[in-house]
VOBA-1610 file (N, C-alpha, C; in pm, whole numbers, padded with zeros to 5 digits, always signed):
BEGIN
Met+07253+06734+07486Met+07279+06744+07343Met+07152+06714+07267Thr+07123+06790+07165Thr+07003+06769+07088Thr+07017+06655+06991Glu+06903+06608+06935Glu+06907+06499+06840Glu+06988+06535+06717Ser+06974+06659+06668Ser+07050+06699+06550Ser+07198+06698+06577Arg+07239+06738+06696Arg+07382+06738+06727Arg+07435+06596+06741Glu+07356+06504+06790Glu+07400+06366+06800Glu+07428+06310+06662Ser+07344+06342+06563Ser+07366+06289+06430Ser+07490+06351+06367Glu+07517+06478+06396Glu+07634+06544+06340Glu+07764+06487+06396Ala+07759+06430+06516Ala+07882+06386+06581Ala+07948+06270+06510Thr+07879+06200+06426Thr+07936+06084+06359Thr+07952+06106+06210Ala+07935+06229+06163Ala+07943+06255+06020Ala+08013+06389+05997Pro+08068+06410+05875Pro+08127+06541+05845Pro+08025+06652+05867Ala+08070+06763+05917Ala+07980+06871+05958Ala+07957+06968+05841Asp+07895+06924+05738Asp+07848+07002+05623Asp+07950+07103+05569Gly+08076+07069+05576Gly+08179+07157+05522Gly+08231+07262+05617Thr+08171+07273+05734Thr+08213+07378+05828Thr+08357+07359+05871Leu+08397+07236+05900Leu+08534+07213+05944Leu+08633+07250+05834Asp+08603+07212+05710Asp+08692+07248+05600Asp+08704+07399+05586Glu+08592+07469+05599Glu+08595+07615+05593Glu+08682+07672+05705Ala+08668+07614+05824Ala+08745+07663+05939Ala+08894+07637+05918Leu+08928+07520+05868Leu+09069+07489+05845Leu+09127+07581+05739Asp+09053+07606+05631Asp+09101+07700+05530Asp+09129+07837+05592Arg+09042+07878+05678Arg+09058+08007+05746Arg+09183+08007+05834Leu+09204+07897+05905Leu+09316+07889+06000Leu+09450+07867+05931His+09449+07812+05812His+09575+07789+05743His+09640+07917+05693Arg+09571+08027+05707Arg+09632+08156+05678Arg+09710+08208+05799Thr+09706+08134+05908Thr+09776+08174+06030Thr+09889+08075+06059Gly+09977+08113+06149Gly+10089+08029+06185Gly+10056+07931+06296Pro+10146+07839+06324Pro+10121+07738+06427Pro+10147+07786+06568Glu+10197+07909+06583Glu+10231+07961+06716Glu+10193+08108+06728His+10195+08156+06852His+10183+08299+06875His+10275+08335+06991Leu+10315+08459+06994Leu+10411+08511+07094Leu+10544+08436+07091Gly+10574+08374+06977Gly+10704+08312+06959Gly+10721+08172+07011Trp+10619+08120+07085Trp+10638+07984+07137Trp+10507+07916+07180Leu+10400+07991+07198Leu+10274+07930+07241Leu+10200+07873+07120Ser+10140+07757+07139Ser+10077+07686+07028Ser+09943+07746+06988Asn+09916+07741+06859Asn+09785+07774+06803Asn+09698+07649+06818His+09605+07654+06911His+09520+07539+06939His+09395+07532+06851Ala+09371+07636+06773Ala+09243+07646+06703Ala+09212+07527+06612Pro+09306+07477+06529Pro+09270+07365+06442Pro+09227+07241+06520Met+09286+07219+06636Met+09251+07103+06717Met+09115+07123+06784Ala+09094+07240+06839Ala+08968+07266+06909Ala+08849+07263+06815Val+08863+07323+06697Val+08748+07326+06606Val+08719+07187+06550Glu+08823+07105+06535Glu+08798+06967+06491Glu+08716+06893+06596Ala+08750+06911+06723Ala+08675+06846+06831Ala+08532+06901+06838Leu+08516+07030+06824Leu+08382+07088+06827Leu+08295+07031+06714Ala+08350+07031+06593Ala+08274+06979+06480Ala+08244+06831+06495Arg+08339+06758+06550Arg+08324+06613+06565Arg+08211+06579+06662His+08189+06664+06759His+08089+06636+06861His+07963+06721+06845Gly+07933+06760+06722Gly+07805+06822+06695Gly+07796+06971+06717His+07911+07039+06728His+07909+07183+06753His+07959+07261+06632Ala+07934+07210+06513Ala+07974+07282+06393Ala+07918+07424+06388Pro+07793+07447+06432Pro+07743+07586+06427Pro+07822+07683+06515Asp+07898+07630+06609Asp+07972+07717+06701Asp+08115+07745+06654Val+08159+07674+06549Val+08301+07674+06513Val+08351+07814+06475His+08285+07882+06383His+08337+08011+06338His+08330+08116+06449Gly+08226+08109+06530Gly+08220+08200+06644Gly+08332+08175+06743Trp+08365+08047+06761Trp+08476+08014+06851Trp+08607+08072+06797Ile+08629+08059+06667Ile+08750+08116+06607Ile+08753+08267+06625Asp+08638+08332+06607Asp+08634+08477+06627Asp+08681+08514+06767Gly+08641+08435+06866Gly+08682+08462+07002Gly+08827+08430+07030Tyr+08888+08352+06942Tyr+09027+08309+06960Tyr+09123+08396+06877Arg+09070+08491+06803Arg+09153+08565+06707Arg+09273+08634+06770His+09261+08674+06896His+09373+08743+06961His+09493+08651+06981Lys+09474+08520+06962Lys+09584+08425+06974Lys+09632+08374+06838Leu+09586+08436+06732Leu+09626+08396+06598Leu+09723+08498+06539Glu+09830+08450+06480Glu+09928+08536+06416Glu+09951+08487+06273Asp+10008+08571+06191Asp+10039+08533+06055Asp+10145+08423+06051Met+10145+08348+05943Met+10251+08249+05922Met+10385+08322+05916Pro+10487+08272+05986Pro+10618+08338+05977Pro+10674+08326+05836Pro+10764+08413+05798Pro+10819+08408+05662Pro+10909+08286+05642Arg+10918+08243+05518Arg+11011+08136+05484Arg+11153+08189+05481Thr+11249+08099+05497Thr+11390+08133+05479Thr+11430+08087+05339Asn+11558+08092+05311Asn+11604+08048+05179Asn+11639+07900+05175Leu+11600+07825+05280Leu+11630+07682+05283Leu+11517+07604+05216Ser+11551+07520+05122Ser+11455+07429+05060Ser+11480+07290+05118Ile+11388+07242+05200Ile+11405+07116+05271Ile+11378+07000+05178Gly+11460+06896+05188Gly+11443+06775+05108Gly+11509+06657+05175Glu+11514+06545+05107Glu+11570+06423+05165Glu+11718+06436+05199Val+11788+06523+05132Val+11932+06536+05155Val+11962+06616+05282Asn+11881+06717+05310Asn+11919+06811+05417Asn+11818+06822+05530Trp+11717+06736+05537Trp+11611+06754+05636Trp+11663+06747+05779Arg+11767+06667+05801Arg+11817+06652+05938Arg+11872+06783+05994Glu+11931+06864+05910Glu+11990+06989+05960Glu+11883+07090+05999Ala+11763+07074+05945Ala+11654+07167+05979Ala+11563+07113+06088Leu+11580+06986+06125Leu+11493+06926+06225Leu+11513+06993+06361Gly+11403+07036+06421Gly+11410+07100+06551Gly+11453+07244+06549Asp+11454+07306+06431Asp+11494+07446+06418Asp+11370+07530+06389Pro+11317+07602+06488Pro+11193+07679+06468Pro+11206+07792+06369Arg+11328+07828+06330Arg+11343+07930+06226Arg+11285+07881+06094His+11270+07749+06082His+11224+07692+05956His+11079+07642+05964Leu+11000+07700+06053Leu+10860+07661+06065Leu+10789+07667+05929Ala+10798+07779+05863Ala+10729+07795+05734Ala+10790+07706+05627Asp+10921+07685+05633Asp+10986+07596+05536Asp+10936+07453+05550Trp+10925+07408+05675Trp+10877+07272+05700Trp+10731+07257+05655Ile+10650+07354+05684Ile+10510+07345+05645Ile+10497+07343+05492Ala+10578+07424+05424Ala+10577+07423+05278Ala+10623+07288+05225Tyr+10725+07231+05289Tyr+10775+07100+05246Tyr+10666+06994+05256Phe+10599+06987+05371Phe+10497+06883+05388Phe+10374+06910+05300Thr+10343+07036+05279Thr+10231+07067+05188Thr+10261+07015+05049Asp+10385+07035+05003Asp+10425+06983+04872Asp+10422+06831+04870Gln+10476+06768+04973Gln+10480+06622+04978Gln+10340+06562+04973Leu+10248+06623+05046Leu+10112+06571+05052Leu+10035+06599+04923Gly+10084+06692+04845Gly+10024+06716+04714Gly+10072+06618+04609Glu+10183+06550+04641Glu+10244+06458+04543Glu+10225+06312+04577Arg+10202+06280+04704Arg+10196+06141+04749Arg+10074+06121+04837Pro+10024+05997+04847Pro+09914+05970+04940Pro+09952+06008+05083Trp+09858+06064+05156Trp+09891+06112+05290Trp+09940+06001+05382Gln+09886+05879+05363Gln+09931+05767+05446Gln+10079+05737+05423Asp+10125+05752+05300Asp+10266+05726+05270Asp+10357+05831+05333Val+10315+05956+05325Val+10393+06063+05387Val+10399+06043+05538Leu+10286+06008+05597Leu+10282+05985+05742Leu+10371+05868+05781Ala+10365+05758+05706Ala+10445+05640+05739Ala+10594+05669+05729Thr+10634+05757+05636Thr+10775+05793+05622Thr+10821+05881+05738Trp+10740+05976+05775Trp+10784+06077+05871Trp+10749+06048+06016Trp+10652+05965+06040Trp+10615+05934+06179Trp+10735+05882+06259Pro+10809+05782+06211Pro+10923+05735+06291Pro+11035+05837+06303Arg+11046+05928+06209Arg+11147+06033+06219Arg+11110+06136+06324Leu+10982+06166+06334Leu+10936+06270+06427Leu+10909+06217+06567Leu+10876+06090+06578Leu+10830+06032+06704Leu+10926+06053+06821Pro+11058+06039+06803Pro+11146+06063+06918Pro+11137+06205+06973Gly+11089+06299+06894Gly+11076+06438+06939Gly+10935+06474+06976Ile+10862+06381+07034Ile+10719+06402+07065Ile+10697+06514+07167Leu+10799+06551+07242Leu+10784+06661+07338Leu+10784+06798+07271Ala+10803+06801+07140Ala+10802+06926+07065Ala+10679+07010+07098Gly+10702+07138+07121Gly+10590+07228+07145Gly+10500+07182+07257Ala+10559+07123+07363Ala+10482+07070+07477Ala+10378+06969+07430Thr+10413+06890+07329Thr+10335+06780+07270Thr+10224+06830+07176His+10208+06959+07157His+10098+07009+07074His+10107+06967+06928Pro+10226+06967+06865Pro+10229+06922+06725Pro+10180+06779+06707Ala+10220+06689+06797Ala+10173+06551+06787Ala+10022+06543+06808Ile+09970+06622+06900Ile+09825+06625+06922Ile+09754+06676+06797Arg+09811+06777+06735Arg+09750+06832+06613Arg+09750+06728+06501Val+09858+06650+06492Val+09860+06541+06394Val+09747+06443+06422Gly+09725+06409+06549Gly+09619+06315+06583Gly+09481+06363+06540His+09454+06492+06559His+09326+06548+06514His+09316+06544+06362Ala+09426+06578+06294Ala+09424+06578+06148Ala+09401+06437+06093Val+09469+06340+06151Val+09455+06202+06103Val+09314+06151+06129Arg+09255+06184+06244Arg+09119+06139+06270Arg+09024+06192+06163Thr+09041+06316+06125Thr+08955+06373+06021Thr+08974+06299+05888Leu+09098+06273+05852Leu+09125+06204+05726Leu+09069+06063+05727Leu+09084+05993+05839Leu+09034+05857+05847Leu+08881+05852+05850Thr+08821+05947+05918Thr+08676+05945+05938Thr+08600+06006+05821Asp+08648+06119+05773Asp+08575+06196+05674Asp+08631+06184+05533Gly+08749+06123+05518Gly+08810+06110+05387Gly+08904+06224+05358Ala+08989+06202+05259Ala+09087+06303+05221Ala+09019+06418+05147Gly+09073+06533+05164Gly+09027+06654+05096Gly+09136+06756+05107Ala+09130+06859+05026Ala+09239+06956+05022Ala+09266+07017+05159Ser+09162+07064+05226Ser+09182+07130+05355Ser+09237+07033+05458Arg+09191+06909+05452Arg+09230+06809+05552Arg+09374+06764+05534Thr+09417+06748+05409Thr+09557+06709+05388Thr+09650+06826+05416Val+09607+06947+05384Val+09689+07064+05419Val+09704+07075+05570Glu+09597+07045+05644Glu+09606+07049+05789Glu+09709+06949+05840Leu+09712+06831+05782Leu+09815+06734+05822Leu+09954+06791+05793Gly+09970+06858+05680Gly+10099+06919+05647Gly+10141+07024+05747His+10047+07108+05791His+10079+07209+05892His+10119+07143+06023Ala+10048+07037+06059Ala+10078+06969+06186Ala+10214+06901+06182Leu+10243+06832+06074Leu+10373+06765+06062Leu+10487+06867+06055Gly+10464+06976+05982Gly+10567+07078+05972Gly+10597+07144+06107Tyr+10493+07168+06184Tyr+10512+07224+06318Tyr+10593+07128+06404Trp+10561+07000+06397Trp+10634+06899+06474Trp+10782+06897+06434Ala+10808+06897+06305Ala+10947+06891+06259Ala+11027+07013+06305Ala+10966+07130+06300Ala+11037+07251+06337Ala+11065+07260+06487Arg+10979+07199+06567Arg+10995+07206+06712Arg+11043+07073+06773His+11084+06982+06690His+11127+06848+06732His+11215+06854+06857Leu+11175+06779+06962Leu+11247+06787+07089Leu+11265+06647+07148Pro+11380+06584+07122Pro+11403+06451+07180Pro+11441+06458+07327Leu+11412+06351+07399Leu+11451+06338+07538Leu+11571+06245+07545Asp+11675+06287+07617Asp+11797+06208+07626Asp+11834+06185+07772Pro+11831+06057+07817Pro+11788+05938+07742Pro+11636+05930+07734Pro+11584+05860+07633Pro+11439+05850+07620Pro+11378+05764+07730Ala+11251+05786+07754Ala+11176+05703+07849Ala+11111+05589+07771Val+11154+05468+07795Val+11107+05353+07717Val+11044+05251+07810Pro+10922+05207+07784Pro+10860+05104+07868Pro+10943+04976+07866Ser+10994+04940+07981Ser+11079+04820+07990Ser+11059+04747+08121Gly+10954+04786+08195Gly+10929+04726+08325Gly+10818+04624+08321Thr+10744+04619+08430Thr+10639+04515+08444Thr+10507+04570+08493Val+10497+04699+08526Val+10378+04750+08593Val+10277+04806+08493Pro+10147+04803+08526Pro+10044+04860+08439Pro+10049+05012+08439Ala+09969+05072+08352Ala+09976+05217+08332Ala+09944+05296+08458Ala+09841+05256+08532Ala+09803+05332+08651Ala+09917+05335+08752Glu+09978+05222+08774Glu+10089+05214+08869Glu+10210+05289+08818Ala+10235+05281+08688Ala+10350+05350+08631Ala+10334+05502+08644Leu+10215+05554+08616Leu+10192+05698+08631Leu+10202+05741+08777Ala+10148+05659+08866Ala+10154+05692+09009Ala+10298+05694+09059Gly+10387+05620+08993Gly+10525+05612+09037Gly+10615+05720+08980Val+10562+05803+08892Val+10643+05911+08834Val+10667+06019+08940Pro+10791+06049+08972Pro+10817+06150+09075Pro+10800+06292+09022Pro+10730+06378+09093Pro+10719+06517+09048Pro+10852+06590+09067Leu+10879+06682+08977Leu+10999+06763+08993Leu+10997+06835+09128Pro+11107+06831+09202Pro+11109+06900+09331Pro+11084+07050+09318Arg+11133+07108+09208Arg+11115+07252+09186Arg+11024+07270+09065Gln+10899+07301+09092Gln+10799+07312+08986Gln+10790+07457+08938Glu+10882+07495+08852Glu+10882+07630+08798Glu+10949+07629+08663Gly+10921+07732+08584Gly+10977+07742+08450Gly+10889+07674+08347Gly+10924+07694+08220Gly+10854+07631+08110Gly+10894+07486+08093Ile+10833+07419+07997Ile+10858+07278+07983Ile+11003+07249+07944Leu+11066+07337+07868Leu+11206+07313+07832Leu+11294+07314+07956Asp+11271+07409+08045Asp+11347+07414+08169Asp+11322+07289+08253Arg+11199+07247+08258Arg+11164+07132+08342Arg+11220+07002+08286Val+11212+06985+08155Val+11270+06865+08094Val+11420+06859+08121Gly+11484+06973+08121Gly+11628+06976+08147Gly+11665+06933+08288Arg+11570+06939+08381Arg+11598+06899+08520Arg+11554+06756+08551Leu+11494+06689+08455Leu+11440+06556+08482Leu+11547+06456+08523Ser+11658+06453+08449Ser+11758+06350+08474Ser+11815+06355+08615Ala+11809+06473+08678Ala+11860+06487+08814Ala+11751+06467+08920Thr+11632+06435+08878Thr+11523+06416+08973Thr+11529+06277+09034Pro+11536+06265+09166Pro+11543+06132+09229Pro+11424+06045+09188Gly+11454+05925+09145Gly+11350+05831+09108Gly+11307+05836+08963Trp+11347+05941+08889Trp+11302+05953+08750Trp+11352+05839+08660Pro+11482+05807+08660Pro+11527+05702+08567Pro+11450+05571+08583Ala+11426+05530+08707Ala+11353+05406+08729Ala+11208+05419+08685Ala+11146+05533+08718Ala+11007+05554+08682Ala+10988+05562+08531Ala+11086+05619+08461Ala+11075+05636+08317Ala+11063+05504+08243Gly+11119+05398+08299Gly+11113+05268+08234Gly+11020+05169+08302Ala+10940+05216+08397Ala+10863+05123+08479Ala+10745+05059+08407Leu+10686+05129+08311Leu+10569+05075+08241Leu+10607+04944+08173Arg+10514+04850+08176Arg+10544+04720+08115Arg+10571+04734+07966Ala+10661+04651+07919Ala+10695+04653+07776Ala+10591+04575+07697Pro+10532+04632+07592Pro+10433+04558+07512Pro+10498+04444+07437Ser+10422+04338+07419Ser+10475+04217+07354Ser+10469+04221+07202Gly+10394+04316+07148Gly+10380+04325+07003Gly+10282+04436+06968Pro+10250+04452+06840Pro+10164+04563+06798Pro+10028+04567+06867Asp+09959+04455+06874Asp+09826+04457+06935Asp+09833+04490+07083Asp+09933+04435+07150Asp+09950+04466+07292Asp+09989+04612+07311Ala+10068+04666+07218Ala+10104+04808+07226Ala+09980+04896+07213Arg+09890+04860+07123Arg+09765+04935+07108Arg+09683+04928+07236Asp+09673+04809+07295Asp+09596+04794+07417Asp+09659+04869+07534Leu+09791+04864+07542Leu+09860+04936+07650Leu+09845+05087+07631Leu+09849+05133+07509Leu+09831+05275+07481Leu+09690+05320+07522Ala+09590+05240+07490Ala+09453+05272+07532Ala+09443+05276+07684Glu+09512+05185+07750Glu+09514+05183+07898Glu+09579+05310+07951Leu+09686+05353+07888Leu+09756+05475+07932Leu+09667+05597+07916Val+09598+05607+07804Val+09508+05720+07782Val+09398+05721+07889Arg+09342+05604+07915Arg+09235+05594+08015Arg+09285+05637+08152Glu+09399+05585+08194Glu+09448+05615+08329Glu+09492+05760+08343Ala+09554+05815+08241Ala+09594+05955+08248Ala+09472+06047+08253Thr+09366+06010+08181Thr+09244+06089+08183Thr+09177+06084+08320Cys+09159+05964+08372Cys+09091+05949+08501Cys+09174+06007+08616Arg+09304+05998+08606Arg+09394+06049+08709Arg+09385+06201+08721Tyr+09350+06266+08613Tyr+09346+06413+08609Tyr+09258+06471+08720Ala+09147+06406+08749Ala+09052+06463+08845Ala+09117+06492+08980Asp+09205+06405+09026Asp+09266+06420+09158Asp+09403+06486+09156His+09457+06512+09035His+09592+06568+09025His+09599+06698+08947Ala+09488+06740+08889Ala+09491+06857+08801Ala+09536+06983+08870His+09518+06991+09002His+09555+07114+09073His+09703+07145+09063Gly+09785+07047+09024Gly+09927+07073+09004Gly+09950+07177+08896Asn+09880+07161+08785Asn+09881+07257+08676Asn+09768+07216+08582Pro+09650+07274+08599Pro+09531+07227+08527Pro+09546+07225+08376Val+09615+07324+08321Val+09629+07330+08175Val+09730+07228+08126Met+09848+07228+08182Met+09953+07142+08128Met+09925+06993+08150Leu+09861+06957+08262Leu+09836+06816+08288Leu+09731+06756+08195Val+09655+06840+08127Val+09566+06790+08022Val+09645+06707+07920His+09768+06751+07891His+09845+06688+07784His+09899+06550+07820Ala+09899+06517+07948Ala+09936+06381+07987Ala+09838+06280+07931Ala+09716+06325+07902Ala+09613+06239+07842Ala+09596+06265+07694Thr+09594+06392+07654Thr+09565+06421+07514Thr+09679+06383+07420Ala+09804+06387+07467Ala+09915+06347+07380Ala+09910+06197+07348Pro+09903+06108+07448Pro+09889+05967+07412Pro+09757+05939+07338Gly+09653+06016+07369Gly+09527+05999+07296Gly+09544+06028+07149Ala+09623+06128+07114Ala+09649+06160+06974Ala+09726+06048+06905Val+09821+05990+06976Val+09896+05877+06918Val+09804+05759+06894Leu+09716+05731+06989Leu+09621+05620+06974Leu+09532+05642+06852Arg+09488+05764+06829Arg+09405+05794+06712Arg+09480+05773+06581Thr+09611+05789+06586Thr+09692+05780+06465Thr+09725+05637+06428Leu+09727+05545+06525Leu+09768+05408+06499Leu+09702+05344+06377Pro+09569+05356+06358Pro+09508+05288+06243Pro+09562+05332+06108Ala+09624+05448+06101Ala+09679+05498+05975Ala+09825+05457+05956Leu+09883+05391+06054Leu+10026+05358+06053Leu+10049+05210+06026Pro+10164+05176+05967Pro+10202+05036+05958Pro+10214+04976+06099Arg+10174+04853+06114Arg+10173+04789+06245Arg+10311+04783+06308Asp+10415+04781+06226Asp+10549+04771+06284Asp+10593+04901+06352Leu+10510+05006+06344Leu+10539+05131+06415Leu+10461+05144+06545Trp+10375+05048+06575Trp+10287+05063+06691Trp+10360+05055+06824Val+10458+04966+06835Val+10530+04954+06963Val+10608+05083+06992Ala+10677+05135+06892Ala+10750+05261+06912Ala+10654+05376+06941Ser+10536+05372+06882Ser+10436+05477+06908Ser+10391+05473+07052Cys+10369+05354+07104Cys+10330+05339+07244Cys+10440+05393+07336Ala+10564+05362+07303Ala+10677+05408+07385Ala+10684+05561+07387Ala+10667+05623+07271Ala+10672+05769+07265Ala+10557+05832+07342Ala+10439+05770+07332Ala+10323+05822+07405Ala+10347+05814+07556Trp+10406+05704+07600Trp+10440+05693+07741Trp+10539+05802+07782Gln+10639+05826+07697Gln+10737+05929+07728Gln+10669+06064+07746Ala+10578+06098+07655Ala+10509+06226+07664Ala+10429+06235+07793Ser+10352+06133+07823Ser+10267+06134+07941Ser+10349+06138+08069Ala+10456+06059+08074Ala+10540+06054+08193Ala+10613+06186+08216Val+10664+06247+08109Val+10736+06373+08124Val+10642+06484+08171Val+10524+06493+08110Val+10428+06596+08153Val+10387+06573+08298Thr+10368+06448+08334Thr+10331+06416+08473Thr+10441+06459+08569Ala+10565+06424+08538Ala+10677+06463+08625Ala+10693+06614+08633Ala+10673+06681+08522Ala+10699+06824+08516Ala+10593+06908+08586Tyr+10469+06855+08596Tyr+10361+06941+08644Tyr+10273+06881+08753Ala+10287+06753+08782Ala+10198+06692+08881Ala+10229+06743+09022Pro+10127+06750+09108Pro+10148+06794+09246Pro+10215+06684+09327Ala+10265+06721+09442Ala+10328+06623+09529Ala+10229+06521+09584Ser+10102+06559+09596Ser+10001+06467+09649Ser+09867+06497+09584Pro+09781+06396+09574Pro+09649+06416+09512Pro+09557+06496+09602Leu+09454+06549+09541Leu+09352+06624+09612Leu+09217+06574+09565Ala+09139+06521+09655Ala+09011+06461+09617Ala+08925+06562+09542Ser+08867+06516+09431Ser+08780+06602+09351Ser+08637+06592+09400Ser+08547+06660+09332Ser+08407+06666+09372Ser+08345+06526+09375Thr+08254+06506+09468Thr+08182+06379+09477Thr+08045+06388+09409Ala+08020+06499+09340Ala+07893+06515+09271Ala+07879+06411+09160Ala+07757+06378+09126Ala+07733+06281+09020Ala+07793+06333+08889Pro+07867+06250+08816Pro+07929+06297+08693Pro+07823+06322+08586Pro+07854+06406+08490Pro+07759+06431+08382Pro+07755+06314+08284Thr+07657+06314+08197Thr+07657+06219+08086Thr+07762+06263+07985Pro+07803+06175+07892Pro+07899+06219+07790Pro+07851+06343+07714Glu+07724+06345+07678Glu+07672+06460+07604Glu+07678+06586+07688Glu+07641+06574+07816Glu+07646+06691+07905Glu+07789+06738+07926Ala+07883+06643+07935Ala+08022+06680+07959Ala+08077+06762+07844Phe+08050+06718+07721Phe+08104+06795+07609Phe+08029+06927+07591Glu+07899+06927+07617Glu+07824+07053+07612Glu+07885+07154+07710Arg+07919+07106+07829Arg+07977+07195+07929Arg+08114+07245+07884Ala+08193+07156+07824Ala+08325+07196+07776Ala+08313+07299+07664Ala+08220+07276+07572Ala+08201+07371+07462Ala+08154+07506+07514Ala+08064+07505+07611Ala+08016+07630+07669Ala+08128+07701+07745His+08214+07624+07809His+08328+07682+07881His+08416+07757+07782Gly+08449+07694+07671Gly+08516+07762+07562Gly+08667+07751+07558Asp+08732+07714+07668Asp+08877+07705+07667Asp+08922+07589+07579Glu+09025+07612+07501Glu+09072+07511+07406Glu+09118+07383+07474His+09181+07396+07592His+09229+07277+07661His+09113+07195+07718Val+09013+07263+07767Val+08895+07193+07818Val+08826+07117+07706Ile+08812+07179+07590Ile+08747+07115+07476Ile+08826+06992+07432Lys+08955+07006+07421Lys+09036+06891+07375Lys+09038+06780+07480Phe+09041+06816+07606Phe+09040+06713+07710Phe+08908+06640+07712Ala+08798+06712+07698Ala+08667+06648+07693Ala+08658+06553+07575Asp+08714+06592+07463Asp+08718+06509+07344Asp+08790+06377+07372Thr+08905+06383+07440Thr+08978+06262+07476Thr+08901+06179+07578Ala+08839+06244+07674Ala+08761+06172+07775Ala+08646+06095+07711Leu+08584+06152+07609Leu+08475+06081+07542Leu+08527+05958+07467Asp+08651+05965+07418Asp+08713+05845+07360Asp+08726+05736+07466Val+08766+05776+07586Val+08782+05680+07696Val+08648+05618+07730Val+08545+05700+07740Val+08411+05650+07773Val+08364+05549+07669Ala+08386+05579+07542Ala+08342+05490+07435Ala+08418+05357+07440Ala+08546+05362+07476Ala+08627+05240+07479Ala+08607+05158+07604Asp+08576+05224+07718Asp+08563+05155+07846Asp+08451+05219+07927Pro+08326+05182+07899Pro+08213+05243+07971Pro+08221+05226+08121Gly+08292+05122+08168Gly+08304+05100+08310Gly+08382+05209+08383Arg+08460+05286+08308Arg+08537+05396+08368Arg+08478+05532+08332Ala+08355+05531+08279Ala+08294+05655+08232Ala+08282+05758+08343Ala+08238+05716+08460Ala+08216+05813+08568Ala+08345+05887+08602Glu+08456+05815+08607Glu+08585+05878+08639Glu+08629+05974+08530Ala+08617+05930+08405Ala+08660+06014+08293Ala+08576+06141+08283Leu+08446+06127+08303Leu+08358+06243+08292Leu+08373+06336+08412Ala+08404+06280+08529Ala+08433+06364+08645Ala+08559+06447+08620Ala+08655+06389+08547Ala+08777+06462+08514Ala+08746+06581+08423Val+08650+06565+08332Val+08610+06677+08248Val+08551+06790+08335Gly+08468+06752+08431Gly+08414+06851+08522Gly+08523+06924+08598Arg+08625+06851+08636Arg+08737+06911+08707Arg+08810+07012+08619Ala+08830+06977+08493Ala+08892+07071+08401Ala+08811+07198+08386Cys+08680+07183+08378Cys+08594+07300+08367Cys+08604+07389+08491Glu+08622+07328+08605Glu+08631+07404+08730Glu+08764+07479+08742Leu+08873+07415+08702Leu+09004+07467+08734Leu+09067+07553+08626Ile+09029+07532+08501Ile+09093+07606+08392Ile+09015+07735+08367Gly+09089+07845+08360Gly+09025+07975+08344Gly+08951+07988+08214Arg+08841+08057+08217Arg+08760+08077+08097Arg+08822+08184+08007Glu+08791+08171+07876Glu+08839+08271+07780Glu+08777+08407+07812Gly+08849+08510+07776Gly+08797+08645+07793Gly+08841+08706+07923
//
């Protein structure tokens, strides 16, 4: 990474991200009826790590995955009727319009504090992508300050989450005694690894060992412990990827990026929501692990891991949205726990090896 890119990584990227978000807000949150639009998340990560000059070119290469915003229906969502529209993808545009209006009238932190606990039980929505998109949006707002494009991005992310809200019944709640690494290792993979995430989630309750594994993670004692446990979960899910990614290289990225997004959001939330946030993050990571992890690990490369700068440069050059977002989360792990840097960065290399390149 060059000196100029290092300086850009800690500061707003001269308006490029805002321009990119404005461009992307003319598109919908999905394509082909169910696949997520990753562009707002990927370009935020690129700009954050000094690749602002690459952002618009990256979007150009992603255009085949962008579709127009779906039309609105005649439903006007509000406090009286929001529950009937929750989890109904027919109202994607209605939800986005609702949150855009709310964020135009109230401070974004207030809107987030109201809706976070309502949306959190459905963190599996869109294979966790809406929650991840919220995490990227909140990081921008916290780091770079509020602005029209940034608050609109939060509205799109929250609206997508509301429309695809997907609760797990019964939920996976940390109520055991084991640390994150042991809890993830104890999650049983689905015996039949086929179908989309909705099909797989539907088979979880019948999977031997799932109920016990779902509650195995130790219960946090309070907000600060919940934050620490969440950071531990992100670290272990990231490092674990290197030896387990062959189960499904793309989907297993989300076992780390989903809790990573929740961790990024914590500073913007009231402390009394932190324990529930940790529980939801565990649910997301555990479900993705069960749904896509292989029956046994496979040793990854023993080559020397790259530096953090080299790892993200390689991810950006690779170009795949999942690789970019995973590298972004891995760099968070490195910054928080330098002692695990080699493992986290090796996992980025693994993602680059296993995930197919764009084009």
